[in-house]
N, C-alpha and C positions, 0 to 999 in steps of 0.2 A: 603106793601108786605103781601105778602100772610105767616100768620103763621103755621109751622109745625114742621113734628118731623119726626128723623132718628131709627125707631123702629120694630119690629119681628112684621106681621101680626096680629099676636096674641093679641098686642094691638090697632085695630083700634076702637073699642067702645070706648075705654079710650079715644082716642082722641077727639074723636064725644063727647063723654060726657064732655070732658075738654073746648070747642068752639074751635077748631085747625080746619084750613081749608087745611090742607095737608097733604098725608104721605109719606115719601120713603123707600124704602127697601133698604135691602144689595143684591148688584148684586150675592155675593158670595155662599147665600142662594137661593137665585132665580134658582140658576144654578145646585143647588140638588136635588131641588123640584122634587117628583114623579108627575107624569102628571095629579095626582086625585089632588095631593096640588094644583097645577097651574090650575087646572081647576077652584077650590073653591076658589082661588087667584083672576081669572078674573071674577069671576062672583059675588064675596063681592064687587071689586074695581070698578065693571060696573054697580052694582046697588045700590052704598051705596054715602052718600055726598061728602066725601072728592077727592080733584083734589090727583091725584099721577102724578107726574114730572119727579123726578129724580130715579137714583140708585147711592146710596154710596156703600162703601166698598168692592171695587173693587172683588180682587181674594183674594184665601190663600194666606198666605204668603210663600208656597214651591211652589209656583210659578213666579218663578225671571224674570225681567224683561229685564235683562241685568247682564253680567256677569257670573260667576261661575254657572250652574245647569241653565242656560238657553237654552230655546227652544225655536226658533222664532215659528215653529207649532206648539207646546205644546199652546203658550200663543194665538195663533189666534182662534186653537180650541176650547178651553175655553171663548174666548171671542165673537166667534158666536156664540155658543148658549147662554151667557147671553145677546144677544141684540136679535138673534131669542124671544126669550122670553118677552125680553122687549120691544120689540115693538108690540107681542101677548098682549100682558097687556093695552097696552098704553101711554108705559113711554116717556117722549123723552130725556133726557138726562140720560149720564152715565158719574159719576165720576171716575177718579183717583188721587187717593191717595198713595194707597198700600204700604206705610212706607218700614216693611220686606223686599218685593217684589222688592223695588229700592235699599236701602239701599246697598252705597257700602261695600264691604266688603275687610279685610285689604290683600292689594297685589293687590288690583283692581287699573287698570290702569283707571283714572275719563274720560279721553279723546276717550278711546276704549267703554267706558261704555254709555259716550253720544251718540256716535253713533249709539250702541245698539239701545238705546231708542230710540233716534230719529226714526229712521228704523223701529221700533214694533210699535211705536206712529200715523208714517205715515199711518203703513197700517191696524191699527184700525180704524183710521180716514175714510181712505178707504172703510173699511167692514163696517163702521156704515154708512156710505154715502146710503148704500146698503141696510139697513134698517129703512131710515127715521129717524135716530138720530141722536145726538150730542156726543160730546166728550168733558168732561172738566175734565183740568187739577188743579191739587190741590195741592198747596205747603204744606209742613209736616216739622213742628217743630225741631229745631237740638236733641232737646229732644228725640225724637222719630227716628229721618231720617237724614242722611249726605248729602242728592241728592235733589237738589231744595228745599229752606227751608224757601222758602217768596217767597208774593204774586209778587214783582219786578223781581224774577227769572224765576218763572213760566209765567208772563206775558212776559217779552225777551222770553221767551222759546215758546208760543204760536203764535206769531209776529214773530218768525224764522220760525215758521215750515209750515206759510201761507194754510193751511189745510181751508176750507172753516165753515168745522162745527167741528171747534177746539177752544174753549172758556174757561172759568175759572170758579172755587167752589172759592171764598172768602171766608176762612175760619177764623171765629173772634180768636179762642182760638189758634189759630199757630201763628197767626200775631201778639197778644199780647203777647205768649211766646217768639217771637223773638224782641219783642221791637220795632215792627215796626210803624210807624207812621200812624193815621187814615189816613192823607191825598192821602195817597195809595190806595185807594178809587178812587177820585179824576183819578187819571193816568191811574186805570183800568177801569173804569165804561162801558167803552164801550164792553168788554171781559165778565164783571160779570154777569153769566145765574140764580148762584144759592148761597145764603149765609148759613154758617154752623154755631151754633154759641154752647159755653161749658164756664162754669166757671171752672177755676185752684184751683183744692186740691191738693195742693202737687205733682203738675206736671200731673195730669192726668183729664179725660176729667168728669166734674158734670153736675148736669142739674144748670139750673138757679136761683136764688133766691133771691125774691124782696129786703132785706138787699143788696143785689151788683148791685144794678137795674143801679146805676149810671156810672158802670165800661164799662155801655152798650151801653149808653146813646151817646156819640160819635161818635158811629159807626152808629146806629140809626138815629141819623140827618144828616151826612154822606152820609146814602144811601138815605134817602130821598131830600137830595140837589141836589144828580146827577138823580133823580128821577127813581131811582129803584124802580120796582110794583113788582119783583120774590118773590121769596121761601126763607123764613128763616127761618130755621129749628135748631133744636135743636139738637145736635149728641153729647150725654153725654154716658160714658160707667161704670159709677160710683153713687150709691147709687141705691136705689129703681127706680123704673121705673115708676110707678102710681102716687105717690110722686112726684116723680119728675118732672113728665109733669104737675102734677097739681100747684107746686110750679114756674116752668118757666111761665105758660099762666099768673100769677097775676103777673111776672116780665114785660113780654109784655104788659100787661094793665097796666101799670103803666108806661112804657115809650109810649106807645098812649099818654096816659090823656096826658101827660108833651107837646106832639108832638102841641095836638089841641089847 
């Protein structure tokens, strides 16, 4: 597996210094970059050692994916910008979690919301194909969202959509929070393209620390068992980023040593 992190590009050198192999960037940030920022990022990504495979954090909360305030045209316009820039920078995957954008609001009809969501995701996949990119559906736990909250639900959605470039992000934090069995990895193995990890800190995403390495061991082992060789990226929002990245690498080294 390739060890990575979902961090701002300003943390690039920290990842290199800590021994990471890949960087994932927030799509919603990339979409807002100036041409100068985009050019700088392109040069950095093209000539430095880290792989860059996936974009996460799809869109701002104000961009609804169904229901009240939803605009199909606005979503596709935003997505086109992300895909064009993602392709230009050399990314392959665009992950769609976006809990605030897809959360069912009070009074919304779940069936209608799902129909609108299917339509927009189908059109996003068609658009992504034009840029040679793939879309990754991510489940988001019920602490943050009430719409596709488990990997099993996301897997069912992906298979029902039947889009050739629609697959999965497997997020350990969300699965842990939903108390889902690790065996789901076996069920979803053929669709998992990226793995996200974070430690639960009072229902918030924190970096991985060595004293909690045993929590992640079953996931690491299950992913190894199914032959997963993609990106394992920490995606955390709590705590100091630089120190968190250092501690996460120590945690991952413990997992790798135990697997040898």
